[in-house]
C-alpha positions as CSV (number, residue, x, y, z in Angstrom):
1,M,-19.0,7.9,9.1
2,S,-20.1,5.1,11.4
3,R,-18.7,4.7,15.0
4,D,-16.6,1.6,13.7
5,L,-15.1,3.6,10.8
6,I,-14.2,6.4,13.3
7,L,-12.3,4.1,15.3
8,I,-10.7,2.5,12.5
9,A,-9.5,5.9,11.1
10,I,-8.3,6.8,14.6
11,S,-6.2,3.7,14.6
12,M,-5.0,4.1,11.1
13,F,-3.8,7.7,12.0
14,T,-2.1,6.6,15.1
15,W,-0.3,3.7,13.3
16,G,0.6,6.1,10.4
17,V,2.4,8.4,12.8
18,G,4.6,5.4,14.1
19,E,4.9,3.8,10.6
20,G,6.1,6.9,9.0
21,M,8.9,7.4,11.7
22,F,10.8,4.5,10.4
23,L,9.5,2.8,7.1
24,Y,10.8,5.3,4.7
25,F,14.1,5.6,6.5
26,Q,14.7,1.8,6.3
27,P,16.8,1.5,3.1
28,I,19.3,4.2,4.9
29,Y,19.2,2.2,8.2
30,L,19.8,-1.0,6.1
31,Q,22.8,0.9,4.6
32,Q,24.0,1.9,8.0
33,L,23.8,-1.8,9.1
34,G,26.2,-2.6,6.3
35,A,23.9,-3.7,3.1
36,D,25.0,-2.4,-0.2
37,P,22.2,-1.1,-2.8
38,V,21.9,-4.7,-4.5
39,R,21.3,-6.2,-1.0
40,I,19.0,-3.6,0.0
41,G,17.0,-4.2,-3.0
42,A,16.8,-7.9,-2.3
43,I,15.9,-7.4,1.4
44,L,13.0,-5.2,0.3
45,G,12.0,-7.6,-2.4
46,G,11.8,-10.2,0.5
47,F,9.8,-7.8,2.4
48,G,7.4,-7.8,-0.7
49,L,7.5,-11.5,-0.6
50,M,6.2,-11.7,3.0
51,M,3.3,-9.4,2.0
52,T,2.6,-11.5,-0.9
53,I,2.3,-14.9,0.8
54,S,0.1,-13.4,3.7
55,H,-2.8,-11.7,1.7
56,M,-4.8,-14.6,0.3
57,P,-4.8,-16.7,3.3
58,A,-5.9,-13.9,5.5
59,G,-8.6,-12.7,3.1
60,Y,-9.9,-16.4,3.3
61,L,-9.7,-16.5,7.3
62,A,-11.7,-13.1,6.9
63,D,-14.5,-14.5,5.0
64,R,-14.8,-17.7,7.3
65,L,-13.8,-16.5,10.8
66,G,-14.6,-12.8,10.7
67,R,-12.9,-9.7,9.6
68,R,-12.3,-8.2,13.2
69,P,-10.1,-11.0,14.6
70,V,-7.9,-11.3,11.6
71,M,-7.4,-7.4,11.7
72,Q,-6.6,-7.6,15.3
73,A,-4.2,-10.3,14.8
74,A,-2.4,-8.1,12.5
75,W,-2.1,-5.2,14.7
76,V,-0.7,-7.4,17.4
77,L,2.1,-9.0,15.2
78,G,2.9,-5.6,13.8
79,V,3.9,-4.5,17.3
80,L,6.0,-7.4,18.0
81,A,7.7,-7.0,14.6
82,T,8.5,-3.6,15.4
83,W,10.0,-4.1,18.8
84,I,12.1,-6.9,17.2
85,M,13.6,-4.3,14.8
86,A,14.3,-1.9,17.6
87,L,16.1,-4.3,19.7
88,A,18.1,-5.9,16.9
89,G,21.8,-5.1,17.1
90,S,22.7,-6.9,13.9
91,L,21.4,-6.8,10.1
92,P,20.0,-10.5,10.1
93,I,17.9,-9.9,13.4
94,F,17.0,-6.6,12.0
95,V,15.5,-8.2,8.7
96,S,13.7,-11.0,10.7
97,G,11.6,-8.3,12.4
98,L,11.3,-6.5,9.0
99,L,10.2,-9.7,7.2
100,L,7.6,-10.1,10.1
101,Y,6.4,-6.6,9.6
102,G,5.8,-7.6,6.1
103,V,3.7,-10.4,6.7
104,T,1.4,-8.2,9.0
105,M,0.6,-6.4,5.9
106,F,-2.2,-9.0,5.5
107,V,-4.3,-6.6,7.4
108,L,-5.3,-4.9,4.1
109,S,-7.8,-7.8,3.0
110,P,-9.7,-7.8,6.0
111,L,-9.5,-4.1,6.5
112,Y,-10.7,-3.5,3.1
113,S,-13.6,-5.9,3.6
114,Y,-14.6,-4.4,6.8
115,V,-14.6,-1.0,5.4
116,T,-16.7,-2.0,2.4
117,A,-19.3,-3.7,4.7
118,A,-19.5,-0.8,7.2
119,R,-19.3,2.0,4.3
120,G,-23.2,2.7,4.7
121,K,-24.0,5.0,1.7
122,L,-20.1,5.7,0.8
123,S,-19.2,4.2,-2.6
124,V,-16.4,1.6,-2.2
125,G,-13.7,3.8,-3.6
126,R,-14.7,6.8,-1.3
127,A,-14.6,4.8,1.7
128,L,-11.3,3.1,1.2
129,T,-9.8,6.2,0.1
130,L,-10.9,8.0,3.2
131,I,-9.4,5.4,5.5
132,S,-6.2,5.6,3.5
133,A,-6.4,9.5,4.0
134,A,-6.5,9.0,7.9
135,F,-3.6,6.6,7.8
136,N,-1.7,9.3,5.6
137,L,-2.6,12.2,7.8
138,G,-0.6,10.4,10.6
139,V,2.3,9.7,8.0
140,V,2.5,13.4,7.5
141,I,3.7,13.7,11.0
142,G,5.9,10.5,11.2
143,P,8.7,11.2,8.7
144,V,9.4,14.8,10.2
145,L,9.5,13.3,13.6
146,G,11.6,10.3,12.6
147,G,14.0,12.5,10.5
148,Y,14.7,14.7,13.5
149,I,15.0,12.0,15.9
150,G,17.3,10.2,13.5
151,E,19.6,12.9,13.2
152,V,19.6,13.7,17.1
153,A,19.6,10.2,18.5
154,G,20.0,7.9,15.6
155,L,17.5,6.0,13.5
156,R,17.4,3.2,15.7
157,Q,15.5,5.3,18.4
158,T,12.5,5.7,16.1
159,Y,11.8,2.1,16.2
160,F,11.4,2.3,19.8
161,I,9.1,5.2,19.8
162,A,7.0,3.7,17.1
163,G,6.5,0.6,19.2
164,W,4.9,2.5,21.9
165,I,2.7,4.4,19.3
166,F,1.6,1.1,17.9
167,I,0.6,-0.2,21.2
168,V,-1.9,2.8,21.4
169,S,-3.1,2.1,18.0
170,T,-3.7,-1.6,18.9
171,I,-5.7,-0.7,21.9
172,V,-8.1,1.4,19.7
173,I,-8.6,-1.3,17.0
174,F,-9.6,-3.9,19.7
175,L,-12.8,-1.6,20.1
176,I,-14.4,-2.0,16.8
177,R,-17.3,-4.3,16.8
178,P,-17.6,-7.7,15.0
179,Q,-19.5,-8.1,11.7
180,P,-21.6,-10.9,10.8
181,V,-19.9,-13.6,8.6
182,D,-21.3,-13.7,5.0
183,T,-22.6,-17.1,4.0
184,P,-22.3,-17.9,0.3
185,T,-25.4,-19.2,-1.4
186,P,-24.9,-22.9,-2.9
187,E,-24.2,-21.3,-6.5
188,M,-21.4,-19.1,-5.0
189,R,-19.6,-21.8,-3.3
190,G,-16.1,-23.0,-4.6
191,N,-13.6,-20.9,-6.3
192,A,-15.0,-21.0,-9.8
193,W,-14.7,-17.0,-9.7
194,L,-11.0,-17.5,-10.1
195,L,-11.6,-18.8,-13.8
196,N,-13.2,-15.6,-14.7
197,Q,-11.4,-14.2,-17.8
198,R,-12.2,-10.4,-16.8
199,A,-10.7,-10.8,-13.3
200,F,-7.4,-12.4,-14.8
201,A,-7.3,-9.7,-17.3
202,Y,-7.7,-6.9,-14.5
203,L,-5.1,-8.6,-12.1
204,G,-2.6,-8.2,-15.0
205,I,-3.4,-4.5,-15.2
206,V,-3.0,-4.1,-11.6
207,F,0.3,-5.9,-11.7
208,L,1.8,-3.7,-14.5
209,A,0.5,-0.6,-12.7
210,M,1.9,-1.4,-9.2
211,F,5.3,-2.6,-10.7
212,A,5.7,0.6,-12.7
213,T,4.6,3.0,-10.1
214,Y,6.8,1.0,-7.3
215,L,10.0,0.6,-9.2
216,P,11.1,4.4,-8.7
217,Q,10.4,4.4,-4.7
218,P,12.4,1.9,-2.7
219,L,16.0,3.4,-3.2
220,S,14.9,7.1,-3.5
221,P,16.1,7.8,0.0
222,N,19.5,6.7,-0.8
223,F,19.7,8.6,-4.0
224,L,18.5,11.6,-2.3
225,Q,21.2,11.2,0.5
226,N,24.1,10.0,-1.8
227,Q,23.6,11.6,-4.9
228,R,21.6,14.8,-3.9
229,N,23.3,15.4,-0.6
230,L,20.0,15.7,1.4
231,S,19.9,15.4,5.0
232,L,17.7,13.0,7.0
233,S,15.5,15.8,8.1
234,Q,14.8,16.8,4.7
235,I,14.1,13.4,3.4
236,G,11.6,13.1,6.4
237,Q,10.1,16.5,5.2
238,L,9.6,15.0,1.6
239,Y,7.6,11.8,2.9
240,S,5.7,14.1,5.0
241,M,4.9,16.1,1.8
242,S,4.0,12.6,0.2
243,S,1.7,11.8,2.8
244,I,0.0,15.1,2.4
245,G,-0.2,14.3,-1.4
246,V,-1.9,11.1,-0.5
247,V,-4.5,12.7,1.6
248,V,-5.3,15.4,-1.1
249,L,-5.4,13.1,-4.0
250,N,-7.4,10.3,-2.0
251,L,-10.0,12.9,-1.3
252,A,-9.9,14.5,-4.8
253,L,-9.5,11.2,-6.9
254,G,-11.8,9.1,-4.7
255,Q,-14.8,11.2,-5.8
256,L,-14.1,10.2,-9.4
257,P,-14.7,6.9,-11.2
258,A,-12.5,4.2,-9.8
259,R,-10.9,3.6,-13.1
260,V,-10.4,7.4,-14.1
261,G,-8.7,7.9,-10.4
262,F,-6.7,4.9,-10.9
263,M,-4.9,6.1,-13.9
264,L,-4.6,9.7,-12.7
265,G,-2.8,8.2,-9.7
266,Q,-0.4,6.2,-12.0
267,A,0.2,9.6,-13.9
268,A,1.0,11.3,-10.8
269,V,3.7,8.8,-9.9
270,G,5.4,9.2,-13.2
271,L,5.5,12.7,-12.8
272,F,7.3,12.0,-9.4
273,A,9.8,9.9,-11.1
274,L,10.4,12.8,-13.8
275,L,11.1,15.4,-11.3
276,L,13.2,13.3,-9.1
277,W,15.2,12.4,-12.3
278,Q,15.5,16.0,-13.9
279,G,14.7,18.1,-10.8
280,S,17.8,20.0,-9.2
281,G,16.6,21.1,-5.7
282,L,14.5,20.5,-2.9
283,P,11.6,22.5,-4.1
284,W,11.3,20.3,-6.9
285,Y,11.6,17.1,-4.9
286,L,8.7,18.4,-2.6
287,I,6.4,18.7,-5.7
288,G,7.6,15.4,-6.8
289,Y,6.8,13.8,-3.4
290,F,3.4,15.3,-3.4
291,L,2.6,13.7,-6.3
292,L,4.0,10.5,-5.3
293,G,0.9,10.2,-3.0
294,G,-0.8,9.0,-6.3
295,Y,0.7,5.7,-5.7
296,K,-1.4,4.8,-2.6
297,T,-4.6,6.4,-4.2
298,A,-4.0,4.2,-7.2
299,R,-3.6,1.1,-5.1
300,S,-6.7,1.5,-3.1
301,L,-8.7,2.2,-6.2
302,A,-7.2,-0.9,-7.9
303,T,-8.6,-2.9,-5.0
304,A,-11.9,-1.1,-5.3
305,Q,-12.6,-2.1,-8.9
306,M,-12.0,-5.8,-7.8
307,Q,-15.6,-5.8,-6.2
308,E,-17.0,-5.7,-9.6
309,F,-16.2,-9.4,-10.0
310,V,-17.2,-11.0,-6.9
311,H,-20.0,-11.4,-4.4
312,Q,-19.6,-10.1,-0.8
313,A,-19.2,-13.5,0.7
314,K,-15.8,-13.7,-1.2
315,M,-14.9,-10.1,-0.7
316,G,-11.9,-10.8,1.4
317,L,-10.4,-13.5,-0.6
318,S,-10.7,-11.3,-3.7
319,Y,-9.3,-8.3,-2.0
320,G,-6.4,-10.7,-0.9
321,L,-5.9,-11.9,-4.4
322,T,-5.5,-8.3,-5.6
323,E,-3.2,-7.4,-2.7
324,T,-1.2,-10.5,-3.5
325,V,-0.7,-9.4,-7.0
326,S,0.2,-5.8,-6.0
327,S,2.7,-7.3,-3.3
328,T,4.2,-9.5,-6.1
329,A,5.2,-6.2,-7.9
330,M,6.8,-5.2,-4.7
331,I,8.9,-8.1,-4.7
332,L,10.2,-7.7,-8.0
333,S,10.6,-3.9,-8.7
334,P,13.0,-3.2,-5.7
335,I,15.2,-5.8,-7.0
336,L,15.3,-4.3,-10.6
337,A,15.5,-0.9,-8.8
338,G,18.6,-2.0,-7.0
339,Y,20.4,-3.1,-10.2
340,L,19.6,-0.1,-11.9
341,Y,20.8,2.2,-9.0
342,D,24.0,0.0,-8.9
343,L,24.4,0.7,-12.8
344,R,23.5,4.3,-12.8
345,P,21.1,5.7,-9.9
346,T,19.1,7.9,-12.5
347,W,18.1,4.9,-14.5
348,M,15.5,3.5,-12.0
349,Y,13.6,6.8,-12.7
350,S,13.8,6.9,-16.6
351,V,12.7,3.3,-16.7
352,G,9.9,4.1,-14.1
353,V,8.7,7.0,-16.3
354,A,8.5,4.6,-19.5
355,L,6.8,1.8,-17.7
356,V,4.2,4.0,-16.1
357,S,3.4,5.5,-19.6
358,V,2.8,2.0,-21.0
359,S,0.7,1.1,-18.1
360,I,-1.5,4.1,-18.5
361,L,-2.1,3.2,-22.2
362,V,-3.1,-0.1,-21.3
363,N,-5.5,1.3,-18.8
364,L,-6.7,3.7,-21.2
365,F,-7.8,1.3,-24.0
366,Y,-8.7,-1.7,-21.9
367,S,-10.6,-2.1,-18.8
368,P,-12.1,-5.5,-17.6
369,A,-14.1,-4.0,-14.8
370,A,-15.7,-1.4,-17.0
371,K,-16.6,-4.2,-19.3
372,A,-18.2,-6.1,-16.3
373,R,-20.4,-3.2,-15.6
374,E,-21.4,-2.9,-19.3
375,V,-22.7,-6.7,-19.1
376,G,-24.6,-5.7,-15.9
377,A,-26.2,-2.9,-17.6
378,R,-27.4,-5.3,-20.3
379,S,-29.1,-7.8,-18.0
380,P,-30.5,-5.5,-15.0
381,T,-32.5,-8.6,-13.9
382,E,-29.5,-10.7,-13.0
383,P,-27.2,-9.7,-10.1
384,A,-23.9,-8.4,-11.6
385,D,-22.0,-10.2,-8.7
386,T,-23.3,-13.6,-9.0
387,R,-22.5,-13.6,-12.9
388,M,-19.0,-12.9,-11.9
389,L,-18.6,-16.0,-9.9
């Protein structure tokens, strides 16, 4: 990898350690602050909303102003949001920090654009999954550390420690070099590519996949603590296992065609939901959480396929649109998960398995990205990217 990709990998690894310390325990901490399951689902839905509204503006700014400054702004805001959560003494203040942290997820659009431009000979899918793997290597450590600290000193302390770790990560990201801003040719100007039917169809597939695979996740810590009587340390071990799964599945599925890896990642999450639904012990849950790593792999490969439709000069905006669709799914699925949990906790898993099965079937029989490549193969003299605009 190039110098810049190595620095990004180091910064992502460090951030993964800090984020893993608290992010997966947030439903439990929200419960400790007085929120019931329905309210927790609504708060996490609001978190997804903050992610949704920030992706496209960030992608647009990355295309116009450069990717590095937008990335660096996200790192700084992430540090600020974490310290707000750490210092919060009440649920409303904590939620304000959580929502701000959700806004900082706009980093994905400029980050993916930066990595795509700096990937060298790597494929887009391979480059994105390698960076995701670096982040999740850090998350292997974070949940175990966070679970231990949560039991010994309380979950609030994990936010303070993560805040200091994030400062280190931010220093590293300020060392990456700027990239030139790509100037679109006259025929690429405007947003005509948004009218592309294949792009719209593909975004519908992404929404279904992300909604289905995220549904079983947000209230699983509460389920494991309340219905399966697991300790915070055990839950931390499960999320560390999930991060190991992300690393392994990223490295394995990232070598496959993006569409194939996308479907296999979804299948892995379906098995996760099945194991938590029918499993009856920590070993089964460990296997399930390893397979949960397929969610992040599928999300990276969903984004990677979007580059089939656009020119590099609009890459940030297109990635931002893809992340907006994925984040919209994260708004709605926690709300549904909260209601299902309130009715019967296992329903969020049975419904999740059903929806993942439907999503895989849709992916299996229809792929706009694959059709786009077929069109390119039939017209080798015309650049595929410009035809998608």
